[in-house]
N, C-alpha and C positions, 0 to 999 in steps of 0.2 A: 499460555498467553493470557494476560489479564482481561477481566471483563471491561475495564475502563482504562483509557490511556489519557495522559495529561494534555497532549498536543499533537500536532502533525508529525513531530519527530518520533513520537511513540508509534504511530502508524508506520512510518518509514522503517523504524527498528524492527517491527513485526514482519514487514515484507522482507527486509534484509536477512532476518533469521531464516525465513523460508528459502531464500536464494542460497544462503550458505549451506543449509541442510541438503539441498539438491545439487550443490556444486555449480549453480547457475551464476552467470554474470548479469549485471544490469542490462548489458547489450542483449543477452539471450532473452530476458524478460521482455524487453522492448520488441524484439522480433516476434515473440509468442503472442503479444497482444496488439501488434500492429501500430506502434507509435514510434516516432523518432527516438533514437538513443538519448538525445539531449533531454527530451521530455521525461523519460523514466529517471534519468540521473537527477534532474531537478527535484522530482518528487522525493527521492531518497536523500539527496544532499541537503536540501533546505527544509525538508519536512512539509512540503506543499501537498495537501491531500487532493487527489484528483476528483473530478466530478463523478457522478453516479455511474455513467457508462464505462469509464475507465476503471473504476473500483470493481465493477462487475467482471471486467476482463481480467484484472489482476487476481481476483478471487477465484475465478474459474481456472486460470493458468496454474495457480499455486495450491488449489484444492482446499481453501479455507474460507468458508462462507462469511466468517466474521469480518474479513477484509472488505467485503461488499457492504456490510451493514453499518459500518462506522458512520456516525453522525456528529455534527458539531452543535453543542448546546449554546445557549446565550452567554454562558460564563466562559466560553472558549475551551471547554473540556470535551474531548472526543470520547464517545462511548459506543459500545457495540449496540446497535439498534434492535 
């Protein structure tokens, strides 16, 4: 996984790669972190980066601390914090 990603779609792609590796669906991730399925699908479909609380939940569920630490810079570039 790269140290920097260009936008929210990059974060979504990283999460999707973890889901694929585990054989999990978006619905399974939603269940694991306690959000509606539609919320999880929106994050991954349109590249909307969730707030810190939900990033922490995703990070914990998928075992990748970098998913928690992603931040948005003034230029709109997401990077691992």
